[in-house]
N, C-alpha and C positions, 0 to 999 in steps of 0.2 A: 275258111279256117283260120281260126285265131293265131296271131303272129305275136311271139314274145322275144326278148333278146337280153343279153347281158353286155353291158357297157364296161369296158376295161381298156387296161394298157399295162401289160400285155394280156392278151385275152385267149389266143390260139389254143393254149391246153385247158382252158375252163372246162369243167366237168358238168356245169349247168346244163347244157343241151340234153345229155345224157340222164341226168337226174329226173329233169322235168318231163321228158319222154317216158321215163318209167313210171313216174306218178300219173301221166295221162292215161297210160295203159291199164294202169291199176283201176281207175274211175271210170273208164271208157270214153273218154273224149278225145278229139283230134287237135293237135296244135303243131305250130312250128316254131321251134325255139332256135334261134340263131346267135352267133356272137358278132358284136360290133365292136371293132377296134377304132378308137378316137383318141383325141389329145385333149390337154387341158383348155387349148384356145377353141377347140371345135365342140366341146362336149356339150355345152347348152344348145347350140344349133343341131347336134345330132339328136338330141333327145326331142326337141320340137318337131323335127322332120319326121321322126319315128312315129310319134303319136298322130301327126297330121296325116301320115299315111295309113292310119288304121292300126296301129300297135296297140295290144290288149294289155300290156304289162312289161315291166323290165326290171331286171335287177342291175345293180350298180356295185362295181368292185374297185380295189384300188387302182389310181389314185383319186377317185371321184367322188367318194361318199360325202366329203364337206361341201363340194360344189352342188351336188345334188340335194342337200339340205338347203342350200341358199336359194335354189331356183323353184322348189315346190309351192304350191298354193297353200297347202295346209300340212302339218305334221303330226304324227301320233305323240302320245306322251312318251313312249319308249325311244322313239327317234330324237324328240326333244331333249331327253335325258342324255343320249349318246352323243347328242350334237353332230350327228350323221345319218344319212339315209341309204340303205341298201336296196329298197323295193319301192317301185314306182307304181301307182294304181291310178289310171285316167278315170276323172270324175265328169268328163264332158266339158263342152265350152272352153277347151284349152286348160283346164284347171287339172292339177295333179295332187293326188295324196302321196306323202313320202312317210315310209314306215323304217324300221331298223329291226330285223328279225334275228341278228347275231346273237344276243344275248339269251332270247328265249330258245334258240337253237343250241346254244351251250347247255343251259338248264335241263332241257329235254333229253339231251345225250347222256349227261351225267345221271340223271335220275331214272329215266326209262332203259336206256341201253347199258349203263355201267352200274347201276342199282346203288349209286352213290346219295346217301343221305345228305341233305343241306340244311334243314332244320336244325339249329344249336350245334352247327358243325363251324370249326376253325377253318378259315380260307385264307390263303396266301395267294396274292396276284404279283406275277413278276411282270415287271414294266408298267409304264405310265403314259403310254401313247394312246391312240385312238382305238386300238383292239381292247385294251383295258377298260377305257372310258365306256366302251359300248356293252359291257357286260355287268358292270358295278350295280346298277340299278336292278336288273333282273335277280341277281345273287342275294342282295339285301332284302329283296321282296319275299324270297323264301326263308327269312327268319334265321340268317346265319348268326352264330355265337359272335364271332369277330370276323373281319375282313382287313387284312393287312396289305397294303400296296408297298412292295418293294421295287426300287429302281437305282440305278447307277448315280443319279444325282436326286437329292430330296425335295428340290423346288417342285419338279413336275408333280412328284407324287403327293407332295402338299396342296399343290393346286385342285387335285381331284377329291382330297379329303374336305377341302373347303367348299367345293361345289356342292358336293353331296350331303354334307353336314350331318351325318349319323354318328352318334355316340360310338357304333361298333366298329367305324373306319378309323384306321390309323395309317401312317407312313413311315418308312425308314429307307436307309440306304442298304443296298445288298449285304454290305459288310456288318451290318447292325442286326440283320435279320435274325430272329430267333423262332423257329417253326414249332408250333405246338403239336404235341402228340397227337397222333391220328389226323393230323390236318390234310386238307385238300389244298395242293399246290397246284397253280394254273400258270403255264408259261405263256404270256402275251406279248412277250418281245419278238423281234424279227431275228434274233440271233440264230434261230434254227435254219433260216434261209441260207445264211452264210456258213453254216456248220460250227459256228462259235459256242464254246462252252461258257456256261454263265458262272461269275465268280461266287459259287456257293460251295460250302464245306459238306463233304460226304456225310461226316457226323451229325450235321444239321439237317440235311436232305432226308437222313434216314428216318427222321421223326414222322415224316408225312405216311400216310396210309394209302394215299394216291397222288400221283404225278400226271398231269394233263397237260399235253401241248396243243395250242390252238392250231398250230402248222401240221402238216401231214405229208407222206410221201412214200415212195416205194420202200425206203429203209427207215428205221427208226431214227429220229431225229437225235442232234447231239444231246439236248436235255433229257430226252428219253433214255438215252444210254448212261447219263450221269445218274439218272433216278435208279435205273436198275442194277448199276454197279454199286449204289448205296443201299440197296436191299429193299426198295420200296415194294410193297406188295401189289399194287394195280398201278401199271403204267400205260398210257394211252394217248394217241394222237387225235387231232381233230377232224378227222374224216367224218365222224358221225356228227359232230356239229355242222360241218358242211351240209350234210344232207337233210339236218333237221331244221337248219334256217331256211333252207331251199323249200322245205315241206310247209313251213309256216307261211311263206310268200305265196306257195301255190294255193294254200287255203284262202289267202285274201283274194286271190282272183277267181277262185272256184269256190264258193261258200259252201260249207257243209262237206266238203270232199273227206273222206276218210282214208288215210294212207297207211301203207305198211312200209315204215321207213327202214326197219331193220333188214328188210328183205333188200331194199335198195342198197344199203351200206355193205351187205355181205357180197352182192354182185360187184360193186366197185372195187372193193378190197380184192377180189380176185382178179379185176382188170389192172388194177395198179401194181400188184405184185407180180403179174405176169405169169 
C-alpha cells in the first residue's frame, strides 16, 4: 500500500489525511496517509527518512515550505514563482520534485466552486507574505485586469511587485487602499488566526463583490465578519482552496485521476461545523 504524509508543526489537526482518503475512495486506490510532526532542525532528515522507507509522496505545510524548496532536486515553474514547495514527488535515486499547488487550488476554488470570473477582474490581495506570494502568478495567468497588493508596510508589498514585474501589479499600504467596484478581495494575512480585524474602512470594503479568506474554521473569520458587515455579496473562507490544492497534489501522484472535489468540500464542511 502506498504511503503518503504531511509534514508540519503543528500537524495534529491537519485535514489532509481525510481529504486524500476521500480522493482515494473516489478513484479506487488504496493508500495510507499519515501526519508527520517535525521541527525546523529535523525537517530535512525526516523527509529523507520518509522517502528512503518507500514514501510515495508528501505534502508540506507551515513552517517548512521554504525549507522544502531548498532541499528538492527540481522545482516546477509555479514552485519557483512561489519560492516555496508544498508537494513532494519522488523521482527515484533520491531525487525529489517540488511543486506548489496553493495558487492553482485558490484559482480552482474561485472559478469552479464559487463561479467567480477572474479574466479582466480587479483583484486585491491583503498581505505580502508567503501566502500572497504563492498565489500571485496563478492569478496573473488568468488575465486579471489589475492586482493590488495591500500590506501594513509598503516595503514588502513593493518587493512582490518588483519580483513579478507585471504592469497590472501594484502595491499600497492598507490605509492607501482603494478597492475597485466589484473587485475580488483576498485575505492572505495571518490576522484571522488570531481574530484580528484588518485596518479596512467598511465603506471601502463595500466596493468588493467577493471577499475571500484563505483561512478557514468552524466559525466565520474576523475578515469574513468585516466583509459581511460591509455588505459584500459573496463571502467565503479557504476550505475549498485547501481541498483543491490537495486535489492538484493527488493528481501529481495519481496521473489522470478525476476527482469530485465539491463532494469532499461539502463533507468536510459538515465535519468542521459539527
